[in-house]
N, C-alpha and C positions, 0 to 999 in steps of 0.2 A: 539557487540551484546551480551554481557555477560549477563547471567541470563535468556535467552529466553527459555520458555518451550513450546514445540509443542505437542499437543495432536492430534494424528492421528487415523482416523478410519480405519477399515479393507480395505486393498488394496489402501489406499490413497497414492498419490505421492507427493513428495516434491523435490525441486531443492536445492541442497546444494553445493555451490562452483562449479557450473557447472555440477554436477552429479545428474541424476534423481534417486531417491531412492523410492522404493515402499514398503509400510508396508505389513506385513503378514496378516493372517486371523483374528487377534484380534486387539482390540484397543491398542494403545501404547502411552506412554508418554516419550518424549525425552527432555533432558535438554541440551541446547547448551551452552557450557562454553567457546568456543573460541571467543574472541572478534573479531569483524569485519567479521565474517562468513557471506557469502552471501546466504540467505535462502529465498525461495519463495514457498508457497503452490501452487501447480499447479491447485487446484480447484478454487483458487482466481485469477489466472492469467487472464489478459485481453489481448486478441489477438489484433494485430495492427489494424485490420479493425474494432474492437469494440471500439477503442479509438476515438469516434466520438462526444463526448460531453466535455464541459470544465472540469468537475470533472474527467471523465474517462481519459482525456489527461494528467492531472496532476498525477493521479494514475499510468498511464502507464510509465511516466518518472521515478517515484520512483521504479516501477517494473524493469525497465531496470538496475537500480543500483543494485537491489537485485539479478538479474540474472547474473550480471557480464558483461553486455553488455554496461554499461556506468560507468564512474568513478564518485564518489560522488562530487568531486570538479567541474567537468564539469556540472553536473546536478543541483547542489545546487542553482545556480542563477535562472535557469528556474523554479525550484520548488517554490522558494520563490516568484518569479514574478507571477506564476500561483496561488499560495495561496492568494497573495494580490488581484489579480483580483477576485477570488472567494469570498473574504471577502466583495467586493462591492455589491455582489448579495445576499449572505447568511448573512442576518443581524439579524436573530433571535438569542437569547442567546445560545441555544444549538449548533447551527452551528458555532457560533463565538468561543465557547469553544473547539469544535473539531478542528477548524482551528488554534486556539492558541496552542493547544496541539501538533498538527502536526508540527507547526513551532518550538516549543520548542524541540521536538524530533529531527527534522532535524538539528538544531543548535548543538545539542549534538552528532550528527552523528548516531542516531538510526533510520535508514531508514525503517526497518520493522515496528516499532511503528508508524512512520510517515504515512506509507501506511495504516496501520490499522485504524488510526484516519481519514484519508481522505476517506476511504471506507464507513465510517459512513455517508458521505454526498451523497452517490449514490442514496439512496431511496428518499431523499429530492429533489435531482436534477430531478429525474424521475417524481415526483409529480409536480414540477414547470413546466417542459416541457410539461407534459400532460395537465395541466391547461392552458398553453399558446396556445395549439392547439384547445381548446374547444371553 
């Protein structure tokens, strides 16, 4: 995960290699230079009971890798399968671009960037699900 820059707000928490770190009273910018560091912003974390939609489930699997609760080798096949299934539903160019980027990042082993790309689909999924209930 070389070259990742985290911008943290006051009192924001982040999980780094299993340790929860809380920022102080001011905004902070951290550069993560250690490759393969496991980092998860806790404000972005999806709780297990919230992984109740297709996009959220795929995001949750990526999150498990970032939190250190799953190995990338074990999760990679699930993530690729999940993203392939999502590509059958999200057919617009913007969603396809996000899925393509997420796949690229995953193949490169950049799980944080994979999750970041996948999170771009959450609002779209919410709109699709709301339209389906109308």
